[in-house]
C-alpha positions in Angstrom: 0.0 0.0 0.0 1.2 3.5 -0.9 2.1 5.5 2.2 1.6 9.2 1.7 4.3 11.5 2.9 2.7 14.9 2.3 1.2 16.7 5.2 -2.2 18.4 5.0 -0.5 21.8 4.7 1.7 20.5 1.8 -1.2 19.0 0.0 -2.9 22.4 0.2 0.3 24.3 -0.9 0.8 22.0 -3.9 -2.8 21.5 -4.7 -2.5 23.0 -8.3 0.3 20.5 -9.0 -1.7 17.6 -7.6 -4.7 18.5 -9.8 -2.5 17.7 -12.8 -3.2 14.0 -13.7 0.5 13.6 -14.8 1.7 14.8 -11.4 -0.8 13.9 -8.7 0.1 13.1 -5.1 2.7 10.5 -6.2 4.5 13.0 -8.5 4.5 15.6 -5.7 6.0 13.1 -3.4 8.6 12.3 -6.0 9.5 16.0 -6.0 9.7 16.0 -2.2 12.3 13.2 -2.3 14.3 14.9 -5.1 17.7 16.6 -4.6 18.7 19.4 -7.0 21.9 21.3 -7.0 22.0 24.9 -8.3 25.5 26.1 -9.0 25.5 29.9 -9.0 23.1 32.0 -6.9 23.0 34.8 -9.5 20.5 35.7 -12.2 19.9 32.2 -13.5 20.1 30.5 -10.2 17.7 33.0 -8.6 14.6 32.2 -10.6 15.5 28.5 -10.9 15.8 28.3 -7.1 12.6 30.2 -6.4 10.4 28.2 -8.7 11.9 24.8 -7.6 11.4 25.7 -3.9 7.9 26.8 -4.6 7.3 23.6 -6.5 8.3 21.5 -3.5 11.6 20.0 -4.5 12.6 18.5 -1.2 16.3 19.4 -1.1 17.9 22.3 -2.9 21.7 22.7 -2.8 23.0 26.2 -3.5 26.7 26.5 -4.4 28.3 30.0 -4.7 31.4 31.6 -3.1 30.4 35.2 -3.7 28.7 37.9 -1.6 25.7 40.0 -2.5 26.7 43.3 -4.2 24.5 46.2 -5.2 25.0 45.6 -9.0 23.5 42.1 -8.5 20.1 43.4 -7.6 19.1 44.4 -11.1 18.6 40.7 -12.0 19.4 38.4 -9.0 16.0 38.4 -7.4 17.0 36.0 -4.6 18.7 38.8 -2.9 17.7 42.2 -1.6 19.0 45.5 -0.3 18.8 44.0 3.2 21.3 41.2 2.3 24.0 43.3 0.7 27.4 42.2 1.9 26.4 38.7 3.1 27.2 35.5 1.3 24.9 34.7 -1.6 24.1 31.2 -0.4 23.0 32.5 3.0 20.9 35.2 1.3 19.4 32.5 -0.9 18.7 30.2 2.1 16.8 33.0 4.0 14.7 33.8 0.9 13.9 30.2 0.0 13.0 29.2 3.5 10.7 32.2 3.8 9.0 31.1 0.5 8.7 27.4 1.5 9.7 26.1 4.9 9.1 22.5 3.8 12.2 22.6 1.5 15.6 21.7 3.0 18.3 24.1 1.8 21.9 22.9 1.7 24.5 25.7 1.3 27.9 25.3 -0.3 29.6 28.7 0.3 32.6 28.0 -1.9 33.9 28.3 -5.4 34.0 25.0 -7.3 37.4 23.5 -8.0 38.7 20.1 -9.2 39.3 19.2 -5.5 35.7 19.7 -4.4 33.3 19.6 -7.3 32.7 15.8 -7.5 32.1 15.6 -3.7 29.5 18.4 -4.0 27.7 17.0 -7.0 27.7 13.4 -5.9 24.6 13.3 -3.7 22.2 15.3 -6.1 19.8 13.9 -8.7 20.0 16.9 -11.1 22.6 19.7 -11.5 21.7 23.2 -12.8 24.5 25.3 -14.2 23.8 28.9 -13.4 27.4 30.1 -13.8 28.7 32.9 -15.9 32.3 31.9 -16.8 33.7 29.2 -19.0 36.2 27.7 -16.6 33.5 26.8 -14.1 31.1 25.8 -16.8 33.6 23.2 -18.2 34.4 22.0 -14.7 30.8 21.4 -13.9 30.2 19.7 -17.3 33.1 17.4 -16.8 32.2 16.5 -13.2 28.6 15.9 -14.1 29.7 13.7 -17.1 32.0 11.6 -15.0 29.4 11.1 -12.3 26.6 10.6 -14.9 24.5 13.4 -13.5 22.0 15.2 -15.8 23.1 18.8 -16.3 20.6 21.5 -17.1 22.5 24.2 -18.9 21.6 27.9 -19.2 23.5 30.9 -20.3 22.8 34.5 -21.3 24.6 37.2 -23.4 23.2 40.7 -23.5 19.7 40.0 -25.0 20.1 36.3 -25.9 19.6 33.2 -23.8 20.3 29.6 -24.2 18.9 26.4 -22.6 19.7 22.7 -23.1 20.2 19.5 -21.2 23.2 17.2 -21.3 23.4 13.7 -19.9 26.4 11.6 -20.5 24.9 8.6 -18.6 22.0 8.6 -21.1 24.1 9.1 -24.2 22.7 12.6 -24.6 26.0 14.4 -25.1 27.7 17.1 -23.0 28.7 20.7 -23.2 32.1 19.8 -24.7 30.3 18.1 -27.6 28.9 21.5 -28.5 31.9 23.6 -27.5 35.0 21.5 -27.4 37.1 24.2 -25.8 36.5 27.7 -24.4 37.5 30.8 -26.4 40.4 33.0 -25.2 39.4 34.8 -22.0 40.0 38.2 -23.4 37.5 37.6 -26.2 34.7 36.4 -23.9 32.1 39.1 -23.2 30.5 39.0 -19.7 27.7 40.9 -17.9 30.2 43.3 -16.2 31.7 44.3 -19.5 28.8 44.1 -22.0 25.7 44.1 -19.8 22.6 42.0 -19.8 18.9 42.8 -19.9 17.9 42.2 -16.3 14.8 40.0 -17.0 16.6 37.7 -19.4 18.4 35.6 -16.7 15.0 35.3 -15.1 13.5 33.8 -18.3 16.3 31.4 -18.8 16.5 30.3 -15.1 12.7 29.7 -15.1 13.1 27.5 -18.2 15.9 25.6 -16.4 13.5 25.0 -13.5 10.8 23.8 -15.9 13.2 21.4 -17.6 14.4 20.1 -14.1 10.8 19.5 -13.1 10.2 17.5 -16.3 13.2 15.4 -15.6 12.2 14.7 -12.0 8.5 13.9 -12.9 9.3 12.1 -16.2 7.1 14.5 -18.1 7.1 15.7 -21.7 10.1 15.9 -23.9 13.2 17.4 -22.2 15.7 19.5 -24.2 18.0 16.6 -24.9 20.0 17.1 -28.1 18.3 20.5 -28.6 19.3 24.0 -27.9 16.6 26.6 -27.1 17.7 30.1 -28.2 15.7 33.1 -26.9 16.0 36.5 -28.4 14.6 38.9 -25.8 14.5 41.8 -28.2 12.2 40.2 -30.8 10.8 37.6 -28.3 11.5 34.9 -31.0 12.6 31.5 -29.8 14.4 28.9 -32.0 15.0 25.3 -31.2 18.1 23.9 -32.8 18.6 20.1 -33.2 22.2 19.3 -32.1 24.3 16.4 -33.4 25.0 14.9 -30.0 26.9 13.1 -28.7 30.0 14.2 -30.7 32.1 11.0 -31.5 35.2 13.2 -31.1 34.3 14.5 -27.7 37.0 13.9 -25.1 34.4 13.3 -22.3 31.7 11.2 -23.9 32.9 10.4 -27.5 33.8 7.1 -29.0 37.2 7.1 -27.4 37.0 9.4 -24.3 40.2 10.6 -22.8 38.8 12.7 -20.0 38.2 10.2 -17.3 38.9 12.1 -14.2 39.5 15.7 -13.0 43.1 16.9 -12.6 44.5 19.6 -10.4 45.3 21.7 -13.5 41.8 21.2 -14.9 41.2 24.9 -15.5 44.3 25.3 -17.7 43.5 21.9 -19.3 40.3 23.3 -20.7 42.2 25.7 -23.0 44.3 22.8 -24.4 41.4 20.5 -25.3 40.7 22.1 -28.6 43.8 20.5 -30.1 42.5 17.1 -29.3 38.8 17.7 -30.1 38.6 17.1 -33.8 37.5 20.7 -34.5 40.8 22.6 -34.4 41.2 22.3 -38.2 37.7 23.8 -38.6 38.6 27.2 -37.2 40.1 30.1 -39.0 41.9 33.0 -37.2 41.2 36.6 -37.9 44.7 36.9 -39.5 44.0 34.0 -41.8 40.6 35.4 -42.7 42.1 38.8 -43.4 44.5 37.4 -46.0 41.9 35.1 -47.7 38.7 37.1 -47.4 38.3 37.6 -51.2 38.4 33.8 -51.7 35.8 32.6 -49.1 32.1 32.7 -48.7 31.2 34.3 -45.4 28.0 33.5 -43.5 26.8 35.7 -40.7 24.8 33.6 -38.2 23.7 36.5 -35.9 20.3 38.1 -35.7 19.2 40.9 -38.0 19.4 43.6 -35.3 23.0 42.7 -34.7 23.9 42.9 -38.3 22.4 46.4 -38.5 25.2 47.7 -36.3 28.2 45.9 -37.9 28.9 43.2 -40.4 31.7 42.0 -42.7 30.9 43.3 -46.2 30.0 40.6 -48.7 28.8 38.1 -46.0 25.6 36.2 -46.4 23.0 36.5 -43.6 21.6 33.2 -42.3 20.6 33.5 -38.7 21.4 30.4 -36.5 17.8 29.8 -35.9 17.2 29.3 -39.6 20.2 27.1 -40.2 18.5 23.7 -40.2 15.7 24.9 -42.5 18.2 26.4 -45.0 20.7 23.6 -45.2 19.7 22.9 -48.8 20.4 26.6 -49.7 23.7 26.4 -47.9 24.8 23.5 -50.0 24.6 25.7 -53.1 27.0 28.3 -51.8 30.5 28.4 -53.2 33.2 26.9 -50.9 35.2 27.5 -48.9 32.6 28.5 -46.3 33.4 30.5 -43.2 30.8 31.1 -40.4 31.0 34.0 -38.0 29.0 35.5 -35.1 29.9 38.0 -32.4 32.0 35.8 -30.1 32.4 32.5 -31.9 29.8 30.7 -29.7 26.9 30.6 -32.1 29.1 30.0 -35.2 30.5 26.9 -33.4 27.0 25.6 -33.1 26.3 26.3 -36.7 29.6 24.5 -37.5 28.4 21.4 -35.7 25.2 21.5 -37.8 27.2 21.9 -41.0 29.4 18.9 -40.1 26.3 16.9 -39.3 25.0 17.7 -42.8 28.4 16.8 -44.3 29.1 20.3 -45.5 32.7 21.4 -45.1 33.1 24.7 -43.3 35.1 26.7 -40.9 34.2 29.3 -38.3 35.9 32.5 -37.2 37.7 32.0 -33.9 36.6 34.7 -31.5 34.0 36.1 -34.0 33.6 39.7 -34.7 34.9 40.6 -31.3 38.3 39.2 -32.3 38.0 40.7 -35.8 37.4 44.2 -34.6 40.2 43.9 -32.1 42.5 42.8 -34.9 41.5 45.8 -37.0 42.0 48.2 -34.0 45.6 47.0 -33.6 46.4 48.9 -36.7 45.6 46.8 -39.8 44.8 49.1 -42.7 41.4 48.2 -44.1 39.6 49.3 -47.3 36.0 49.9 -46.5 35.0 48.4 -49.9 37.2 45.3 -49.2 36.7 44.4 -45.6 33.7 45.6 -43.6 30.7 47.8 -43.3 29.7 49.7 -40.2 26.4 51.4 -39.9 
C-alpha cells in the first residue's frame, strides 16, 4: 500500500500540482524526495531556485562563493538590499526558507574546484548550471559527465539566452560536444563588460527550472539534443537540433580521454581544442584577413546585430534558420566561413554543418576578435573588408 508523505499543509500548498493528472500526489511526493543542486546564486540561479522551492523540490543545494553586491540586484531576485554584503548562499537560504519552509536548503559557500566539485555534485539527482564563466562551466560539465548526472545548462549574453540538457549517462552528449574548448578569455564578453537585460536571466532560469521538473517527474520531452535560443528583443525562440553526442568528444565520445579531473583542470580546458577534432575547422582573424576575397562568409547572428556591424559581402543566415536552410547552404561556393559575435553561435552552426556533411570553418573569436584585430592597426579598405552602420 502506498504510504503518503505529504502533510495536509503540503497538500494544500501544492494543490495545483496535484490536480494535474500527470503529477498527482505521487508525483509531488517524488519532488519531495528529489535533490537538486543549483550552481550559482546569480541571475539564472535566482529564478530557478525560487520556482523549484515553490514547486516543492525536497532538497535544494546552492553553491556559490560570492557575496551580494548592489549591482547584482538588477537581475538576481533571490537577494535584496537587506542582504547586501552577506554570502549569496546565506541570502538564498533566507529567501527560500521564507518562501517554503518545507524545503531543505543545503548551502555550499565556496567556489568550485577540481578538488571539491565531485564531492559536492555526488549526492544530487540533477545539476543546474547557473554560472557565468567558461572555466567553471567546463568543470561542472566534466564532473557531471564523470558522475553521470543530468546537467541543465543555461547561459545569457546581452539580449540572448540559451537552454539545453546534457546527460552523458543517457548518451545525450555534453557541453564539450557543443563547445569542445573555451575561447580565449580576453575575447569572452560578460555581464560586467557588455551588460545583460535584467529580465533575461529570469526567463532562462525559469526554463531551467521547468526542464528540471520535467526530468524529476518524467514529463514531456526534455531538451535533450536540442538548444533553445531566446532573443529577448524580438521575443523569438528557436530550437536547434544538435548532433550529439559528438564522436570526437574527449568526455563522452567514441574514445573518451577525459576520465577524471586533474589539479590543473582549468588550464587543461584551453588545451582541449587541439584534441577535439575541431581545431582544423577554425580560422583565425589573421587568416581570414588574407583570404577574405576567396571565401564565402556566413553571418549567423540576428538581423538587429547585423544592422550595427557586419563584414561586407557576407551572407546572412541566422542560426535559428540554419536547419531549415541547409539545402540553400549546400549551393554556396566553398570554402565557407561562419561568424557571429564571439564564436559561440558560429561553433553551433559549424556542428550543424558537419552533421550535414558540409565542409566549413568558423571564425575563432568572432567579430569581437575581428574588430580587435582591426583596431591593432591593420589598414582596411571599406570596400574590401567591412561595413559599419
